[in-house]
N, CA, C and O of each residue as an XYZ file, in Angstrom:
768
protein
N     -35.355      6.845     -4.739
C     -35.592      5.735     -3.834
C     -34.774      5.956     -2.560
O     -33.582      6.260     -2.620
N     -35.415      5.801     -1.430
C     -34.751      5.934     -0.136
C     -34.381      4.537      0.360
O     -35.230      3.651      0.454
N     -33.096      4.359      0.676
C     -32.632      3.067      1.168
C     -32.781      2.997      2.683
O     -32.641      4.013      3.363
N     -33.065      1.808      3.220
C     -33.183      1.690      4.678
C     -31.842      1.933      5.357
O     -30.790      1.656      4.781
N     -31.881      2.452      6.578
C     -30.653      2.747      7.316
C     -29.928      1.488      7.770
O     -28.746      1.548      8.108
N     -30.605      0.365      7.783
C     -29.976     -0.888      8.219
C     -29.659     -1.804      7.033
O     -29.643     -3.026      7.180
N     -29.410     -1.222      5.872
C     -29.055     -1.984      4.684
C     -27.725     -2.701      4.916
O     -26.741     -2.070      5.302
N     -27.691     -4.001      4.686
C     -26.477     -4.796      4.895
C     -25.987     -5.321      3.555
O     -26.377     -6.399      3.107
N     -25.119     -4.529      2.926
C     -24.556     -4.895      1.631
C     -23.043     -4.851      1.749
O     -22.486     -3.955      2.384
N     -22.392     -5.806      1.145
C     -20.938     -5.846      1.106
C     -20.507     -5.292     -0.251
O     -20.874     -5.829     -1.296
N     -19.728     -4.217     -0.225
C     -19.283     -3.559     -1.449
C     -17.846     -3.999     -1.726
O     -16.948     -3.673     -0.950
N     -17.610     -4.733     -2.820
C     -16.255     -5.201     -3.117
C     -15.282     -4.032     -3.286
O     -15.608     -3.030     -3.922
N     -14.099     -4.171     -2.718
C     -13.113     -3.088     -2.818
C     -12.677     -2.863     -4.258
O     -12.248     -1.763     -4.605
N     -12.778     -3.897     -5.110
C     -12.444     -3.727     -6.521
C     -13.344     -2.693     -7.196
O     -12.965     -2.098     -8.204
N     -14.534     -2.483     -6.638
C     -15.482     -1.527     -7.208
C     -15.346     -0.137     -6.604
O     -16.130      0.753     -6.936
N     -14.368      0.070     -5.725
C     -14.223      1.341     -5.018
C     -12.919      2.032     -5.394
O     -11.903      1.387     -5.650
N     -12.972      3.349     -5.422
C     -11.757      4.136     -5.598
C     -11.093      4.317     -4.244
O     -11.683      3.997     -3.211
N      -9.876      4.824     -4.244
C      -9.202      5.124     -2.985
C      -9.999      6.149     -2.182
O     -10.070      6.057     -0.956
N     -10.593      7.112     -2.856
C     -11.441      8.109     -2.184
C     -12.655      7.443     -1.538
O     -13.031      7.791     -0.419
N     -13.268      6.486     -2.239
C     -14.414      5.759     -1.677
C     -14.013      5.010     -0.409
O     -14.723      5.060      0.595
N     -12.875      4.316     -0.455
C     -12.408      3.543      0.703
C     -12.125      4.467      1.887
O     -12.456      4.149      3.029
N     -11.507      5.616      1.599
C     -11.243      6.597      2.647
C     -12.543      7.090      3.251
O     -12.632      7.287      4.463
N     -13.552      7.290      2.417
C     -14.859      7.751      2.895
C     -15.523      6.708      3.798
O     -16.088      7.058      4.834
N     -15.459      5.437      3.415
C     -16.025      4.371      4.256
C     -15.335      4.347      5.625
O     -15.993      4.229      6.659
N     -14.014      4.459      5.616
C     -13.266      4.438      6.886
C     -13.577      5.670      7.733
O     -13.755      5.561      8.946
N     -13.645      6.836      7.101
C     -13.954      8.073      7.837
C     -15.352      8.005      8.446
O     -15.557      8.450      9.575
N     -16.312      7.454      7.708
C     -17.678      7.320      8.246
C     -17.696      6.369      9.441
O     -18.419      6.601     10.410
N     -16.899      5.295      9.375
C     -16.821      4.363     10.499
C     -16.229      5.051     11.725
O     -16.753      4.907     12.830
N     -15.149      5.790     11.540
C     -14.529      6.513     12.659
C     -15.513      7.518     13.246
O     -15.612      7.644     14.467
N     -16.238      8.233     12.395
C     -17.218      9.215     12.867
C     -18.290      8.546     13.741
O     -18.660      9.071     14.791
N     -18.789      7.371     13.288
C     -19.806      6.644     14.071
C     -19.256      6.234     15.432
O     -19.945      6.361     16.445
N     -18.021      5.743     15.460
C     -17.426      5.301     16.723
C     -17.150      6.483     17.644
O     -17.390      6.393     18.848
N     -16.652      7.588     17.099
C     -16.423      8.776     17.926
C     -17.733      9.300     18.513
O     -17.798      9.635     19.696
N     -18.769      9.369     17.687
C     -20.072      9.838     18.173
C     -20.599      8.938     19.282
O     -21.155      9.421     20.268
N     -20.423      7.631     19.121
C     -20.903      6.692     20.152
C     -20.090      6.849     21.435
O     -20.656      6.854     22.528
N     -18.768      6.976     21.313
C     -17.911      7.154     22.495
C     -18.245      8.453     23.218
O     -18.230      8.502     24.448
N     -18.544      9.501     22.463
C     -18.957     10.774     23.079
C     -20.286     10.622     23.803
O     -20.439     11.106     24.925
N     -21.250      9.955     23.174
C     -22.576      9.803     23.799
C     -22.521      8.942     25.059
O     -23.314      9.134     25.980
N     -21.581      7.988     25.098
C     -21.413      7.136     26.282
C     -20.490      7.762     27.326
O     -20.271      7.192     28.395
N     -19.948      8.948     27.005
C     -19.035      9.683     27.897
C     -17.735      8.922     28.165
O     -17.116      9.078     29.217
N     -17.336      8.098     27.198
C     -16.039      7.420     27.280
C     -14.938      8.429     27.003
O     -13.860      8.375     27.595
N     -15.226      9.341     26.100
C     -14.319     10.453     25.820
C     -15.102     11.741     26.029
O     -16.322     11.769     25.866
N     -14.396     12.803     26.389
C     -15.075     14.082     26.628
C     -14.966     15.020     25.436
O     -15.649     16.042     25.381
N     -14.130     14.683     24.509
C     -13.970     15.461     23.289
C     -13.078     14.705     22.335
O     -12.315     13.833     22.749
N     -13.170     15.031     21.065
C     -12.388     14.304     20.070
C     -10.889     14.469     20.270
O     -10.119     13.577     19.913
N     -10.462     15.598     20.836
C      -9.028     15.823     21.066
C      -8.471     14.832     22.085
O      -7.277     14.534     22.061
N      -9.316     14.315     22.981
C      -8.866     13.368     23.998
C      -9.055     11.918     23.601
O      -8.909     11.021     24.432
N      -9.382     11.678     22.322
C      -9.642     10.315     21.867
C      -8.470      9.761     21.092
O      -7.782     10.485     20.372
N      -8.250      8.461     21.247
C      -7.301      7.745     20.405
C      -8.127      6.839     19.501
O      -9.021      6.129     19.962
N      -7.818      6.874     18.211
C      -8.445      5.975     17.238
C      -7.317      5.147     16.639
O      -6.337      5.692     16.131
N      -7.462      3.831     16.703
C      -6.416      2.940     16.208
C      -7.046      1.659     15.693
O      -8.213      1.371     15.959
N      -6.253      0.892     14.951
C      -6.723     -0.416     14.496
C      -6.829     -1.358     15.685
O      -6.014     -1.306     16.606
N      -7.828     -2.208     15.656
C      -8.026     -3.192     16.719
C      -6.954     -4.272     16.670
O      -6.402     -4.579     15.613
N      -6.678     -4.835     17.828
C      -5.768     -5.971     17.970
C      -6.556     -7.109     18.602
O      -7.102     -6.946     19.693
N      -6.626     -8.261     17.934
C      -7.503     -9.338     18.417
C      -7.324     -9.724     19.877
O      -8.322     -9.899     20.575
N      -6.081     -9.867     20.377
C      -5.917    -10.276     21.769
C      -6.047     -9.097     22.723
O      -6.711     -9.215     23.752
N      -5.435     -7.974     22.409
C      -5.457     -6.820     23.301
C      -6.865     -6.287     23.526
O      -7.227     -5.958     24.655
N      -7.660     -6.196     22.470
C      -8.943     -5.505     22.557
C     -10.142     -6.397     22.817
O     -11.151     -5.929     23.345
N     -10.058     -7.655     22.466
C     -11.202     -8.554     22.628
C     -10.800     -9.690     23.555
O      -9.618    -10.018     23.660
N     -11.745    -10.276     24.208
C     -11.468    -11.273     25.233
C     -11.123    -12.631     24.623
O     -11.806    -13.628     24.859
N     -10.055    -12.646     23.839
C      -9.539    -13.890     23.274
C      -8.501    -14.432     24.252
O      -7.551    -13.720     24.579
N      -8.649    -15.668     24.730
C      -7.691    -16.211     25.698
C      -6.279    -16.265     25.124
O      -6.054    -16.876     24.079
N      -5.338    -15.634     25.796
C      -3.952    -15.570     25.325
C      -3.340    -16.962     25.206
O      -2.572    -17.215     24.278
N      -3.660    -17.856     26.114
C      -3.030    -19.180     26.137
C      -3.332    -19.999     24.878
O      -2.530    -20.851     24.497
N      -4.462    -19.758     24.237
C      -4.840    -20.570     23.073
C      -4.884    -19.761     21.786
O      -5.245    -20.297     20.738
N      -4.529    -18.503     21.840
C      -4.750    -17.631     20.700
C      -3.460    -17.224     20.004
O      -2.372    -17.269     20.578
N      -3.622    -16.832     18.763
C      -2.591    -16.180     17.977
C      -3.085    -14.754     17.797
O      -4.265    -14.545     17.516
N      -2.208    -13.767     17.953
C      -2.658    -12.380     17.848
C      -2.883    -12.024     16.386
O      -2.129    -11.259     15.785
N      -3.937    -12.600     15.839
C      -4.275    -12.441     14.432
C      -5.759    -12.729     14.263
O      -6.398    -13.297     15.149
N      -6.294    -12.336     13.130
C      -7.704    -12.600     12.844
C      -7.853    -14.024     12.330
O      -7.536    -14.306     11.174
N      -8.330    -14.913     13.175
C      -8.561    -16.305     12.812
C      -9.923    -16.739     13.331
O     -10.360    -16.312     14.400
N     -10.582    -17.588     12.564
C     -11.841    -18.161     13.027
C     -11.538    -19.349     13.929
O     -10.386    -19.741     14.112
N     -12.592    -19.900     14.479
C     -12.481    -21.227     15.093
C     -12.293    -22.233     13.950
O     -12.511    -21.895     12.787
N     -11.894    -23.451     14.273
C     -11.750    -24.491     13.251
C     -13.107    -24.750     12.593
O     -14.121    -24.908     13.274
N     -13.108    -24.791     11.263
C     -14.340    -24.989     10.490
C     -14.611    -26.482     10.366
O     -14.060    -27.157      9.497
N     -15.474    -26.990     11.257
C     -15.682    -28.432     11.376
C     -17.027    -28.928     10.859
O     -17.277    -30.133     10.876
N     -17.908    -28.027     10.396
C     -19.213    -28.465      9.897
C     -19.769    -27.452      8.902
O     -19.937    -26.278      9.230
N     -20.050    -27.909      7.701
C     -20.626    -27.053      6.669
C     -22.010    -26.578      7.121
O     -22.782    -27.343      7.699
N     -22.308    -25.315      6.852
C     -23.608    -24.754      7.217
C     -23.700    -24.272      8.652
O     -24.770    -23.856      9.097
N     -22.599    -24.320      9.379
C     -22.557    -23.915     10.781
C     -21.789    -22.611     10.909
O     -20.833    -22.377     10.170
N     -22.204    -21.756     11.849
C     -21.527    -20.492     12.107
C     -20.400    -20.695     13.108
O     -20.563    -21.392     14.110
N     -19.235    -20.070     12.824
C     -18.067    -20.161     13.687
C     -17.555    -18.763     14.015
O     -17.601    -17.865     13.175
N     -17.071    -18.587     15.229
C     -16.584    -17.300     15.695
C     -15.355    -16.846     14.913
O     -14.478    -17.647     14.591
N     -15.305    -15.558     14.615
C     -14.118    -14.944     13.996
C     -13.039    -14.672     15.034
O     -11.945    -14.225     14.688
N     -13.337    -14.939     16.303
C     -12.420    -14.661     17.407
C     -11.849    -15.951     17.980
O     -11.877    -16.162     19.192
N     -11.330    -16.814     17.110
C     -10.597    -18.012     17.496
C     -11.344    -18.892     18.487
O     -10.747    -19.469     19.395
N     -12.614    -18.985     18.308
C     -13.403    -19.863     19.142
C     -14.147    -19.181     20.262
O     -15.051    -19.782     20.842
N     -13.802    -17.934     20.595
C     -14.541    -17.239     21.646
C     -15.885    -16.791     21.055
O     -15.907    -15.924     20.182
N     -17.008    -17.368     21.515
C     -18.302    -17.057     20.911
C     -18.874    -15.700     21.309
O     -19.789    -15.207     20.649
N     -18.356    -15.083     22.374
C     -18.922    -13.816     22.839
C     -17.824    -12.899     23.376
O     -17.736    -12.684     24.585
N     -16.986    -12.356     22.488
C     -15.962    -11.426     22.966
C     -16.586    -10.153     23.531
O     -17.724     -9.814     23.208
N     -15.844     -9.461     24.365
C     -16.298     -8.177     24.921
C     -15.136     -7.189     24.875
O     -13.969     -7.567     24.770
N     -15.495     -5.930     24.957
C     -14.505     -4.852     25.017
C     -14.390     -4.370     26.447
O     -15.314     -4.538     27.244
N     -13.251     -3.768     26.774
C     -13.087     -3.140     28.085
C     -14.053     -1.963     28.211
O     -14.624     -1.512     27.219
N     -14.230     -1.475     29.425
C     -15.224     -0.437     29.729
C     -14.919      0.911     29.099
O     -15.778      1.793     29.110
N     -13.730      1.100     28.553
C     -13.388      2.406     27.968
C     -13.174      2.341     26.462
O     -12.478      3.190     25.906
N     -13.760      1.345     25.787
C     -13.542      1.173     24.352
C     -14.842      1.025     23.584
O     -15.798      0.411     24.057
N     -14.856      1.596     22.397
C     -15.915      1.369     21.419
C     -15.226      0.800     20.185
O     -14.165      1.283     19.787
N     -15.822     -0.220     19.581
C     -15.279     -0.809     18.358
C     -16.208     -0.502     17.197
O     -17.427     -0.432     17.355
N     -15.610     -0.321     16.031
C     -16.414     -0.170     14.817
C     -15.770     -1.000     13.712
O     -14.603     -0.807     13.370
N     -16.549     -1.923     13.161
C     -16.098     -2.786     12.084
C     -16.549     -2.171     10.765
O     -17.715     -1.808     10.610
N     -15.626     -2.057      9.817
C     -15.960     -1.377      8.562
C     -15.721     -2.221      7.314
O     -16.286     -1.922      6.261
N     -14.889     -3.280      7.403
C     -14.708     -4.130      6.226
C     -14.252     -5.529      6.627
O     -14.021     -5.819      7.801
N     -14.131     -6.382      5.618
C     -13.703     -7.763      5.835
C     -12.845     -8.191      4.654
O     -13.103     -7.813      3.511
N     -11.815     -8.990      4.949
C     -10.984     -9.601      3.915
C     -10.898    -11.090      4.216
O     -10.507    -11.485      5.315
N     -11.263    -11.914      3.239
C     -11.122    -13.360      3.384
C      -9.775    -13.726      2.782
O      -9.562    -13.571      1.579
N      -8.859    -14.216      3.625
C      -7.493    -14.471      3.188
C      -7.207    -15.947      2.934
O      -6.176    -16.281      2.351
N      -8.095    -16.827      3.358
C      -7.896    -18.257      3.143
C      -8.405    -18.637      1.752
O      -9.520    -18.284      1.367
N      -7.561    -19.366      1.002
C      -7.903    -19.768     -0.359
C      -7.906    -21.292     -0.425
O      -6.960    -21.912      0.062
N      -8.933    -21.927     -1.010
C     -10.158    -21.309     -1.481
C     -10.988    -20.803     -0.309
O     -10.900    -21.357      0.787
N     -11.795    -19.760     -0.517
C     -12.575    -19.177      0.578
C     -13.547    -20.198      1.182
O     -14.446    -20.675      0.490
N     -13.376    -20.535      2.463
C     -14.191    -21.582      3.063
C     -15.458    -21.088      3.768
O     -16.174    -21.882      4.379
N     -15.740    -19.777      3.688
C     -16.884    -19.218      4.416
C     -17.802    -18.450      3.467
O     -17.365    -17.964      2.424
N     -19.079    -18.348      3.840
C     -20.059    -17.759      2.923
C     -20.823    -16.570      3.475
O     -21.387    -15.807      2.691
N     -20.868    -16.381      4.753
C     -21.720    -15.364      5.343
C     -21.054    -14.849      6.615
O     -20.523    -15.632      7.403
N     -21.083    -13.536      6.814
C     -20.555    -12.906      8.034
C     -21.720    -12.283      8.770
O     -22.468    -11.490      8.198
N     -21.882    -12.638     10.045
C     -22.998    -12.134     10.852
C     -22.458    -11.493     12.122
O     -21.620    -12.069     12.816
N     -22.954    -10.282     12.417
C     -22.661     -9.598     13.680
C     -23.902     -9.702     14.556
O     -25.020     -9.483     14.090
N     -23.698    -10.041     15.837
C     -24.799    -10.184     16.795
C     -24.459     -9.445     18.088
O     -23.298     -9.377     18.489
N     -25.467     -8.903     18.721
C     -25.327     -8.363     20.074
C     -25.860     -9.388     21.043
O     -26.917     -9.975     20.811
N     -25.132     -9.616     22.140
C     -25.562    -10.578     23.147
C     -24.880    -11.924     23.021
O     -25.220    -12.855     23.750
N     -23.929    -12.048     22.115
C     -23.205    -13.304     21.978
C     -23.639    -14.109     20.771
O     -24.327    -13.605     19.883
N     -23.227    -15.373     20.751
C     -23.389    -16.232     19.580
C     -24.829    -16.476     19.159
O     -25.084    -16.776     17.992
N     -25.775    -16.356     20.079
C     -27.184    -16.564     19.730
C     -27.990    -15.279     19.901
O     -29.220    -15.311     19.950
N     -27.284    -14.142     19.991
C     -27.954    -12.863     20.216
C     -28.622    -12.317     18.967
O     -28.695    -12.980     17.933
N     -29.108    -11.090     19.092
C     -29.813    -10.426     17.999
C     -28.858    -10.042     16.872
O     -27.782     -9.496     17.117
N     -29.259    -10.330     15.646
C     -28.466     -9.985     14.477
C     -28.550     -8.475     14.247
O     -29.640     -7.906     14.182
N     -27.374     -7.830     14.124
C     -27.349     -6.395     13.821
C     -26.798     -6.126     12.421
O     -26.961     -5.027     11.890
N     -26.154     -7.114     11.832
C     -25.636     -6.966     10.478
C     -25.272     -8.315      9.905
O     -24.764     -9.190     10.607
N     -25.541     -8.478      8.603
C     -25.244     -9.754      7.963
C     -24.787     -9.470      6.526
O     -25.450     -8.736      5.793
N     -23.651    -10.056      6.130
C     -23.034     -9.732      4.854
C     -22.677    -11.014      4.100
O     -22.019    -11.902      4.643
N     -23.120    -11.100      2.837
C     -22.900    -12.264      1.997
C     -21.495    -12.190      1.409
O     -21.236    -11.368      0.531
N     -20.594    -13.035      1.880
C     -19.192    -12.986      1.480
C     -18.945    -13.515      0.073
O     -17.975    -13.117     -0.573
N     -19.793    -14.390     -0.402
C     -19.557    -14.995     -1.715
C     -19.614    -13.971     -2.845
O     -19.150    -14.252     -3.950
N     -20.172    -12.796     -2.592
C     -20.171    -11.744     -3.618
C     -18.754    -11.267     -3.921
O     -18.518    -10.655     -4.963
N     -17.804    -11.542     -3.017
C     -16.408    -11.158     -3.229
C     -15.632    -12.168     -4.065
O     -14.583    -11.831     -4.614
N     -16.121    -13.390     -4.173
C     -15.307    -14.480     -4.689
C     -15.122    -14.457     -6.198
O     -14.381    -15.281     -6.734
N     -15.767    -13.546     -6.890
C     -15.543    -13.358     -8.327
C     -14.623    -12.163     -8.576
O     -14.329    -11.827     -9.724
N     -14.174    -11.531     -7.505
C     -13.326    -10.345     -7.597
C     -11.850    -10.721     -7.475
O     -11.505    -11.812     -7.020
N     -11.003     -9.808     -7.887
C      -9.561    -10.019     -7.754
C      -9.144     -9.952     -6.290
O      -8.352    -10.778     -5.834
N      -9.671     -8.971     -5.545
C      -9.383     -8.826     -4.119
C     -10.578     -9.326     -3.324
O     -11.715     -8.939     -3.597
N     -10.329    -10.177     -2.351
C     -11.412    -10.730     -1.535
C     -11.650     -9.836     -0.320
O     -11.674    -10.302      0.819
N     -11.825     -8.539     -0.588
C     -12.057     -7.537      0.449
C     -13.325     -6.776      0.101
O     -13.562     -6.425     -1.054
N     -14.141     -6.524      1.135
C     -15.358     -5.752      0.930
C     -15.619     -4.825      2.091
O     -15.223     -5.097      3.225
N     -16.291     -3.726      1.799
C     -16.652     -2.730      2.800
C     -18.135     -2.866      3.131
O     -18.963     -3.114      2.255
N     -18.455     -2.696      4.426
C     -19.839     -2.803      4.870
C     -20.599     -1.530      4.511
O     -20.096     -0.423      4.701
N     -21.806     -1.695      3.993
C     -22.631     -0.531      3.671
C     -22.886      0.308      4.918
O     -23.020      1.528      4.829
N     -22.951     -0.329      6.060
C     -23.111      0.366      7.341
C     -22.087     -0.169      8.324
O     -22.006     -1.382      8.517
N     -21.298      0.704      8.957
C     -20.349      0.237      9.977
C     -21.087     -0.445     11.128
O     -22.211     -0.075     11.469
N     -20.445     -1.430     11.707
C     -21.029     -2.171     12.828
C     -20.363     -1.695     14.120
O     -19.190     -1.986     14.357
N     -21.108     -0.964     14.955
C     -20.570     -0.353     16.170
C     -20.902     -1.235     17.370
O     -22.040     -1.669     17.546
N     -19.877     -1.491     18.198
C     -20.031     -2.336     19.392
C     -19.668     -1.515     20.627
O     -18.606     -0.895     20.683
N     -20.555     -1.520     21.606
C     -20.358     -0.785     22.854
C     -19.424     -1.527     23.807
O     -19.216     -2.732     23.668
N     -18.861     -0.799     24.776
C     -18.017     -1.451     25.779
C     -18.807     -2.444     26.623
O     -19.999     -2.253     26.862
N     -18.155     -3.482     27.062
C     -18.653     -4.557     27.930
C     -19.866     -5.288     27.364
O     -20.448     -6.123     28.056
N     -20.257     -5.003     26.146
C     -21.402     -5.654     25.494
C     -20.940     -6.949     24.834
O     -20.183     -6.899     23.865
N     -21.380     -8.120     25.337
C     -21.025     -9.340     24.619
C     -21.588     -9.267     23.197
O     -22.719     -8.827     22.990
N     -20.807     -9.692     22.246
C     -21.262     -9.677     20.857
C     -20.661    -10.876     20.145
O     -19.909    -11.648     20.741
N     -20.988    -11.030     18.887
C     -20.402    -12.111     18.088
C     -20.168    -11.603     16.680
O     -20.951    -10.814     16.151
N     -19.098    -12.056     16.086
C     -18.827    -11.917     14.658
C     -18.563    -13.336     14.189
O     -17.567    -13.952     14.570
N     -19.463    -13.851     13.360
C     -19.409    -15.261     12.983
C     -19.418    -15.403     11.467
O     -20.030    -14.602     10.760
N     -18.736    -16.428     10.981
C     -18.801    -16.769      9.571
C     -19.393    -18.161      9.420
O     -19.185    -19.039     10.257
N     -20.137    -18.343      8.332
C     -20.749    -19.645      8.072
C     -19.817    -20.475      7.194
O     -19.349    -20.013      6.154
N     -19.556    -21.697      7.626
C     -18.683    -22.618      6.898
C     -19.371    -23.098      5.618
O     -20.509    -23.566      5.653
N     -18.666    -22.976      4.486
C     -19.173    -23.513      3.213
C     -18.288    -24.638      2.685
O     -18.715    -25.420      1.836
N     -17.046    -24.720      3.191
C     -16.120    -25.798      2.829
C     -15.514    -26.337      4.121
O     -14.897    -25.597      4.887
N     -15.695    -27.614      4.348
C     -15.149    -28.258      5.548
C     -13.624    -28.296      5.456
O     -13.067    -28.881      4.527
N     -12.955    -27.667      6.426
C     -11.482    -27.665      6.431
C     -10.896    -28.258      7.709
O      -9.753    -28.714      7.711
N     -11.658    -28.255      8.780
C     -11.193    -28.682     10.104
C     -10.037    -27.829     10.622
O      -9.368    -28.211     11.582
N      -9.802    -26.691     10.001
C      -8.780    -25.745     10.461
C      -9.391    -24.345     10.508
O     -10.479    -24.104      9.986
N      -8.674    -23.447     11.137
C      -9.115    -22.063     11.211
C      -8.946    -21.389      9.854
O      -8.091    -21.778      9.058
N      -9.771    -20.374      9.599
C      -9.661    -19.565      8.384
C      -9.232    -18.159      8.777
O      -9.565    -17.677      9.860
N      -8.486    -17.503      7.885
C      -8.115    -16.104      8.108
C      -9.205    -15.228      7.509
O      -9.322    -15.090      6.291
N     -10.000    -14.640      8.400
C     -11.037    -13.686      8.021
C     -10.725    -12.408      8.790
O     -11.093    -12.260      9.955
N     -10.042    -11.492      8.116
C      -9.571    -10.268      8.768
C     -10.690     -9.232      8.776
O     -11.231     -8.876      7.729
N     -11.023     -8.761      9.959
C     -12.059     -7.749     10.116
C     -11.407     -6.379     10.241
O     -10.583     -6.156     11.127
N     -11.774     -5.471      9.361
C     -11.309     -4.093      9.479
C     -12.040     -3.458     10.646
O     -13.265     -3.338     10.615
N     -11.320     -3.055     11.666
C     -11.941     -2.574     12.901
C     -11.086     -1.489     13.525
O      -9.869     -1.629     13.649
N     -11.738     -0.411     13.915
C     -11.079      0.638     14.693
C     -11.571      0.585     16.127
O     -12.716      0.218     16.393
N     -10.696      0.953     17.041
C     -11.027      1.110     18.452
C     -10.944      2.592     18.777
O      -9.983      3.262     18.399
N     -11.947      3.103     19.477
C     -11.915      4.468     20.004
C     -11.864      4.348     21.514
O     -12.677      3.653     22.124
N     -10.890      5.040     22.113
C     -10.699      5.012     23.557
C     -10.070      6.328     23.991
O      -9.582      7.078     23.145
N     -10.067      6.627     25.291
C      -9.387      7.823     25.755
C      -7.894      7.741     25.448
O      -7.280      6.691     25.635
N      -7.323      8.814     24.991
C      -5.897      8.834     24.663
C      -5.072      8.522     25.893
O      -5.306      9.095     26.957
N      -4.105      7.619     25.766
C      -3.191      7.302     26.861
C      -3.743      6.405     27.924
O      -3.084      6.207     28.945
N      -4.945      5.836     27.740
C      -5.550      5.024     28.790
C      -5.972      3.645     28.279
O      -7.064      3.181     28.606
N      -5.148      2.998     27.501
C      -5.476      1.680     26.982
C      -5.635      0.704     28.146
O      -4.751      0.580     28.993
N      -6.767      0.018     28.172
C      -7.040     -0.996     29.190
C      -7.240     -2.327     28.487
O      -8.141     -2.458     27.658
N      -6.426     -3.303     28.801
C      -6.554     -4.617     28.212
C      -7.687     -5.368     28.915
O      -7.941     -5.173     30.104
N      -8.356     -6.227     28.152
C      -9.379     -7.070     28.764
C      -8.750     -8.307     29.399
O      -9.432     -9.064     30.090
N      -7.458     -8.515     29.169
C      -6.786     -9.682     29.732
C      -6.421     -9.433     31.191
O      -6.124     -8.305     31.583
N      -6.447    -10.489     31.985
C      -6.090    -10.363     33.399
C      -4.599    -10.384     33.590
O      -4.120    -10.288     34.720
């Protein structure tokens, strides 16, 4: 059986070996490097820096209202999607960065969210990936790897949203595993 290339399945980390997790991360880095090369952001892999993303440094989260951590907007309505970027519905990357999301960890207990959706074009844009988070809630670790890494281009408004399943009126910690690929030594913040 041949699986579609856009299969959106969340694989619980409890079901993966350390080798499997390393493979998922390596595949994500490979996708981001290939995209950065094709966009001519980097001219070769030797000139690239690959690092973990930082919510304020890499995405357009307003410093005045943000905590430099993975937090959603306040979950104020069940069945509604909320930004994973502290209320910013359409974060963007600087012109010299490619992002690749490879996993998710729900750290708020009890887990108040049920679905993670990635969109291009902002909060109402086209869905590029959707992952059912409740499949993690029977596991010991509330961490899962995406069957396909989610690659985001520079300056492209996008959204990473979770659907509220428990009304909390507070933010939830939904940590997104994300690497940034950029030219080595040329970090550009999106903040003014």
